[in-house]
Structures are given as structure tokens and as C-alpha cells.
N, C-alpha and C positions, 0 to 999 in steps of 0.2 A: 596816452595810448602808446606812443612811440617809446617813452621812457620805460613803461612797464614791460614792453617787449624785450628790451635789452637789459633789464634788471639783473638777470643771471650773470651778466658779464660786467656789471658795474665796477666791482673791485678790480677785475682784470684790466679794465680800461683806465683806471685811476692814474693820473700823471705823477702822483706822489706815492711813496711807500705805503701800501695798504696791507694790514695784518688781519683782515677779516677772514673768517672761515669760508672756503670756497662754496659756491652755491651747489645745490643738488644736481643741477644740470651739468656743471663742470665735472662733478664726481661721476655721473653717468657717462660722460664723454671720455672717461679714462680708457674705455674700450678701444680708443684710437691707437693705443700702444701697440696693438697687433700690426697696424700699418707702419709704425716706426720700425718694428722688427723686420717686416716684409721688405722694407726699403734697403736694408743692409746689403743684400747681395748685389743690388744695382749700384750702390754707392761704394762698395768695397774697392773696386779698381782705382777710383779716384782717391780714396783714403790712402791706399798703399802707395800711391804716387806722390801725394802732397803732404802726408804726415811724415815728418822726418824720423829716421831711426834714432833710438835713444842711446845713452851711454852705458846701459846695462845695470843701472843702480836698482836696488830693490823697491818694489811697490806693493803695499798691503791694501787689499780691497775689502771693505766692510759692507755687508748687505743691509737692507732696510728692515723695518719691522715686519715680522712674520716670514721674512725671506731667509734663504740660506745661500750657501756658496753656488748652488746650481743657478741662481738668478744672475750671477755675475760671470758665468762661464764664457759667454760670447765676448764680453769686454776684456776679461783676463786673457783670453786667447789672442785677441787683437793686440793687446799691449805686449804679450810675449813675442808676437811676430815682429814687433818693432824693437825687440832686443832687450826688454826689461826682465828682471828677475821677479816675477809676479807670484803672489800668494794670496789665497783666500783666508778668511778669519778662522775657519776650522772648528766652529762651535755649534754646528747644526743650525737650527732655526733661530733667528734673532727674536727673542721674547723679552727684550729690554734688559736693564742692568740687574739681572738676578744675581744671587750670591755666586761669586767666583768669576763672573763674566769679565769684569773690568781687569781683574788680576791676570786672567788668561790672555787678554789682549795685550797687556803690558809685557807679559812674558814672550808672546809672539813677536812683538816689536823688538824687544831686546835680542832675541835669538836671530832675527833677520839682520839686525845691525851687526851683531858679532860674526855671523856667518859670512856676510859680504864685506865687512869692514868699511861700510859706507852708510851714510844717512839714508833713511827710508822715506819715500813719499807715501802718503796715506790718502786713499780715495774712499770717501764714505757716502753711501747712497741713503738719503732720508735720515732715519735714526742713526744709521752708520756714520753719517757726517757729524752728528752731535758727538758720538764716541771719538771720532777722529780728532776733533778739536780738543777734546779733553786729554787724549793721549799726548798730543803735542804740547799742551799746557803743562802736563806733568813731567814730560821728558823731552824738552826742546832740543837737547843736545843729540838726540837720536833721530830727529825728524828733519827732512829736507824741505818738505812743503806739505800743505794740506789742501785737498780739493773736495768740496762737498757738492752733492747733487740733490737739489730740492730739499735741503735739510731745514728743519725748524730751528733756526739759530736764535731768533728773538720772538717776542710776543708771548701771550698767555695761551697755553695749549687748550684750555677749556673753551676759548672763543676763537681760536685761529686754525684748528685742525679738525678734519673729519675722521681722524684716526685716534682721537683722544680716548674714546670709550673702549676701543679695541686695546689700546696700550694699557689702560688700567686693568682690563680683564686678563690679559696674558702675562703682564709683568707682576701683578699682585700689588701694585703701588698706586697711590692716589696722587702722586706728584713726581716730577722728574728730578731725581736726586743727583747731587754731585755735579750739576751742570751750571755753568756761569753764563750770563747773558751780557756781560760788561765789555765784550769785545773779543776780537780774534786772539788766538794764541800767539806767542812771540816768534812765529815763523811765517814765511810767505804763505798766504791763504787765499784761495780762490773759491768763490761760491758760484756755481752754475745753477740757474733756476729758469722757470718758465711762468709767465703770467697766466697760462692756461692750466696750471696745476690744480687738479681736482681734489687733492688730499690735504696739502699744506697751503695756507694763505701765502701767496707769492712774496709779499712784503717781508714775511718772517725769514726768508732766505737771502735777503739783501744784506750784505756785510757792510760794516762801517768802513768808509774810505780811509786809506792811509797809504804810506809808501810801500807797505807790505801786504796790502789786501786788494782784491779785485772782484768784480762781479761780471758775469757773462750771461746774458739773457739768450735763451733759445726760443725762437719764434714758434708758436703753435704746438709745442711739445706737451706731453703728458707727464705726470709724476711717475707713473709706473713704467713709462717708456724711456726715461732719461738714460738708463744704462744701456739701451740698444738704439739710441738715436745717432745717426751719422754725424750730425753737427756737434754733438757732445763728444764723440770720439775724436773729431778734428781738434776741438778745443783742448781736450785732455792731452792729445799728442803734442800740441803746441806748448802746453804748460810743462809737461814732463821733460821735453827735449831741451829746455833751457839749461845752460851750464850752471853747475852749483855755485852759489854765491853771486850769480849774475841774473837774478830774477827780475823781470820787468812786467809791466802791465800788458794785458792782451791787446795785440794789434794785428788783426787778421790781414793777410796780404792778398793781392791780386783779386780773383773772382770772389774769394771768401769774404771780402769787405761787404759784398752785397747780401750776404746770408745772415749777418748778425746786426742787431740794432746799433745805431750809431752812438747812442748815449744810454746810460743807465741811471735811474733815479738814485739819489743819495740819501742815506739814512742820517 
């Protein structure tokens, strides 16, 4: 009786990496994202105080499936306020890797690098994170670091994502093309994820551990709220503020130590 009661959260409570599709209950609970957004005004004074200002380097932000640049406006405005040269992907709604989409992202990345004469950090939300890793794999000389938010980096989409049927419908594809699951790109890479993800199996977002990769778990967050979650903004600010070529693993300081899990499961 007790086991069946908690069955919807079985995968989320797993002590090891679990790539199962999230339960229907977790998917319904994605509505909690409105609470994450509502908490931003309350958290903003602390974020502005504790998130360091950056060095002005360019940051490209890629939206998730079915989303467009409007979905990343709050995040991009916050990063701009921290001093970064932030840009959205500029391709309307993300409907997957349709013809010309990858080429346009490559051109945007090259233009940002040429304009600022500095390497670009790429933040990708969900499917945008999959794109971010591939951009960095193709042109590592242009990329400073990659940060993904709830992205399906590993696992089989047919059995690990509640968005698979939607992806097939809007992209016109029956498989994810041009994406490798054999590890992170050859640049510093951080995966930010939540065990309460109702769209992507949380284990699919856990990156393989190495000297250039890191995983940051956000307690009780939703997939659709990762881009407006105050703890995610804190983690992003920490990652982006690191001096170029001095990337280190995430080590929250002071009170922030109490807000993040102490250990992350390893792939």
C-alpha cells in the first residue's frame, strides 16, 4: 500500500541515475513552475547581492522545445544586469533541428564571437541544451563553456521523455539526428537538473563526471520552471563569473551550501 502510494516518485527517489520517463503525476505537477516565477521578485534582492558581476563576455541562450526567445527574457535580462553581452537564438519557436536551424545557430555563434572577440558561453534549456552541446562539439574554439538546463543528454527518448511524441510531431523526425550521447563536448560543461522534472527523466540530464564536467541538482524544481528558478540563476551566475581558463566545479558558499544537495549521483 505504502509503495503504491509513492510509486509516482519512485524514479525521482532513486539513489542511482534513473532514465525512466517521469510519471504522469510529475508531469501534472509541472504547473508549479508558476510558483518558481512568482518567487523571483522576492529572491531578486539576494540574487543581485550574492551573484557576482561578470566580465562582459558574450552569452547565447537557446530555448527549449516549442519555446521561443520570449521564454528566456527574464533570464537574459538578469544576466544582462550582471554585465554579460546576452543574446537569444533569434529563430522563433524551437521546433527541433529543421532544415537550416543548426546552420543558423552556428552562424549566430560565429557572429557573437567575432563581434566581441571573445569566446561565447552557451546556455541551453531542455532541447536547447542538446543543441548547445553540439555547437560546442563542432566549434570548441568559439565556446567558453556550456550550461544545460534539464536537457535530455542521455537515454532513449522513446522511453525517457514525456515530450517525445510532441518532438516527432513538430520536428517531422522520428529520431534525434546529429546528436551524440558519448559524452560532453571538449569544453567546460555543467548540467543543471531536477529530480522532480516532469518532462525529461532526470537521470538523462546527469553528465558524465570529468575534470571539465559538473552536475548541479536543484531541489523540487520543475522542468518548465528551470529558467525562472532563483537557485538556477544563482548557479548560472556562479558558473559564468569564473575567469576564462580557470573553470572549477560548483562549490556554493555561505548560506547557499544549504540550498543545494551535497552530492550528485554519478553516471
